[in-house]
N, C-alpha and C positions, 0 to 999 in steps of 0.2 A: 504494499499500500504506500503510495506517495503521501507523505505527511504534510505536504504543502509548505515546507520550510525553506526551500531553495531561495537563496538571496537574503535571508534573515541574518541578523547579527545577535550574538549571545555573549554575555559574560558568565563564565563558569568558575566558581571559586574553589580553591583547594583542589586543583585539577591535575596536579603533577602525577598522581597515583591513585589507586583505590577507586572508590565510588565516584569521586569527582572526575577522574580520568574516564571512567566508563561512560559517564554522561557526555563528556566532551567528545569522545570518539563517535558516539551514536548520533550526536547533533551534526558533527562534521560530515559524517556519511550521508546526511540528508541535504548537504549543501549549505550549511550554516557557516558564516564566518565567525570565528571564535576569538575572544580575548580571554585567556586563561591566567589564573593567578595561583601562586603558592609562595611559600617563604624561601625555598631553596632554588636559587637562580639556575644552577647547573641542571638539576633534575627537571625543572620546569621547561627549560629550553630543549632538553633531549626529548621530553614528551611532546612538545610542540613540533619538533622536527619529524618525529615518528608519525604523528597524526597527519601532517602535511604529505608525507610520503605515501601514506596509506590511502588517503582520501582526496588529495589535491585541494583541500580546503585552505582558505586563508586563516592562519593561526598567529595571533600576537601574544607573546609571553610577557606578562608583567610581574616581575618578582616583587614580593612585599607581603606584609601581614594584613590581610583583608579585615582583621578585627581592629585595626588601628585607623585613625582619621587619614593618615598619610597613605596607607595601603589602599583604602577605598578611593581616595582622590586620584591616585595613579591609575587604578582600573578604569575609573569613569572618564579620566582624561583620554585614555586610549580608545574607549567606546562610550561616548557620551549619550548616545541615543539607542541602547540595546532594545531589541524586540523580545529577547528572552534573557531572564536572570535566574541562574541556578545558585542559590545560597548554600554554602557548605563550609563547615569549619570543624576541626578536630574537637572531640568531646573532652570535658574536664576529667581529671583522674577519679577513680573509685575511692571509696573509703567510708568511714564512719562520720556521720554528721556532727557528732560531738567534738570532733577534732578540727572542724573547719571554722576558721575565723572569718571576719568580714572580707578580708582580701581575697580569699578563695571564692566566696559568693560573688563578689564583684567581678572577678575574672570570668567566671562561668556565665554570668549574665551578659557581660560585654560580648563575649565571643559567640554565644549561642542563642542570644535574644536580641540585644541591642544592635549589633553589627548588621544582621539581616534586615531589621527594621529600618536602620538608616539607609541601606541600599535600596530597599523598596521605596522609601520616601524620595530618594534621588532620581528614580527612574519611572515611577508609576504615572506621573502626570504626562510625560512624553508619550508613554504607551497609550494612554487615554486619548491624547490628541491625534495619534496615528491610527487609532482604533484597532490596535493589535498589541497584545502583550501576554506573555506567559511567564509566571514567576513560580518556580518550584523551590521549596525549602526542604533540604535533606535534613531530617531530624533523627529520630530513632524509634524502634519498636517500643522502647521504654515509655514513649508518650502514651501508647495504648495499654501497656502492661508494665508499670513501674518496677524498677529493680532496686532493691534497698540500698546496695552499695553504690549505685549511680545517682544518689540524691541531688548532687550538683546539676547533672544532666537532666534529670526528671524535672526539676524546677525550672531551669532556664528554657528548655525546649517546650515544656508545657505552657510557659508564658508567652512564647512566640506563637504557639498554636492558637491560643486564646485570642491574641491580638489579630491574627490573620482571619480567624472566624468572623470578626466583625467587618473588616474592610473588604473581604472577598465578595461579600454580597453587594457592595457599592460599586465595584469596578467592573463586574461582569457584564453590565448593560453596555459597556464600551468595548466589549470583546477583550477584556483584560482579566485573566484568571489567575488565582493564587492558590496553590495546593501544597500539601505536605507529602513527602515521599519518605516512608519509614522503613529503614532497613532492619532486617533481623540478622542472622549470622551469615556474613559473607567472607570469602577468602581474601582478606585485606591484611596489610602489615599490622594494623592495630589489633584485630582479633588474634592473629598468630602470636603477637607479643603477649596478649593477655593469657593465651593458652600456655605459652611457654612459662610465664610466671606461676600459673597454676600447677603445672607439672613439677616445677622446682619446689613449690610449697608443699606438695603432696608426696614428694619423693617418687615420682613416676616418670616414665619416659614421655618425651614430647609427642612422639608418634602415637602412643596409646591414648593420650588426652585428646589429640585431634581426631582420631578415629571414633572415640566415644562421642565427641561433640557432633561429628557428622551423623553417626548412627541415631543420635537422640532427636534429630529433627525428622518430622514426618516424611520429608522428601528423601531422607536417607543420605543427605549430602549438604554441603554449604553452597550458598549462592556465588555467582560469579559477578564481578563488576560490569561485564558486558551485558548480562540480562538486566541488571539494575538500570544501566544506561538506556536500554531500550524502553523500559517502563517510563523513564524520565522523558525520553524523546516523544513518546505518545502524549504525555501530558502537556508537552509544548506544541503539539500539532495543531493544524487548522481544524481538524475534526474533534478536538477536545474543548471546543469553546463553550460547551454547556456543563462542563465539570469545573466547579470552583468551591473553595472552602472545604475541600475533602482531604482526608489523610489516608493515603493508600499504603497498606501494610505489605511489604514484600519480604516474607519470612519463611517460605516453604511450608506454611500451615502451622507454624509453631504456636501462635496464639490460639488457645483452645475455645475462645468464645464464639457465640453465634453472630454477634454484631461487632 
């Protein structure tokens, strides 16, 4: 299916690897011109070159911290009028809420709630004026099923989700949609590092812990960044204009609820 995105422009945050890269690759394959961001310049430029070679898309790499004012300004300077915005940033560390002081909460809220809101604020009126916009916020399955040790992430991402629930109903009449994409267990560096830490803590082999994690999912495996990217590309498509304010859980069926 042609997603109707050829010639569109996108900012994809934290796109040098993992889920952000999966989204960037899928959009580039649809003919979208990309501006991609990440903190590490060398990794980001290597990713940009690989996407260019694979798809022929125009890819501009803008190194920087998207959770900072300067990082956002640099991305917006490179692409001031995006048709698509994919918000993404690494999650805060796990732990016991009793140990978190104000600084930890402020860092989590800045990265996973305020930074996406400021980017939405910067681009949404231009999208409304052009009568096309797709904003996808990569959050977490923990928005749907909170995980106790991820309290910082639970709180910050739920705050973003609640904010979007309000404005997504106001922008959709202008063909501007805002949705959440909630990843479950995907084969990313972050999940692998978490599993490695679990293996070390429990005195088990890394391979056994990964195999157990895969087997514990109803799909019998972990997700791939590429299939996550395809889900993102559909939410950005011309055909998805009647989908807004929703939170699509992509977890292989791990969440056990009906709704």
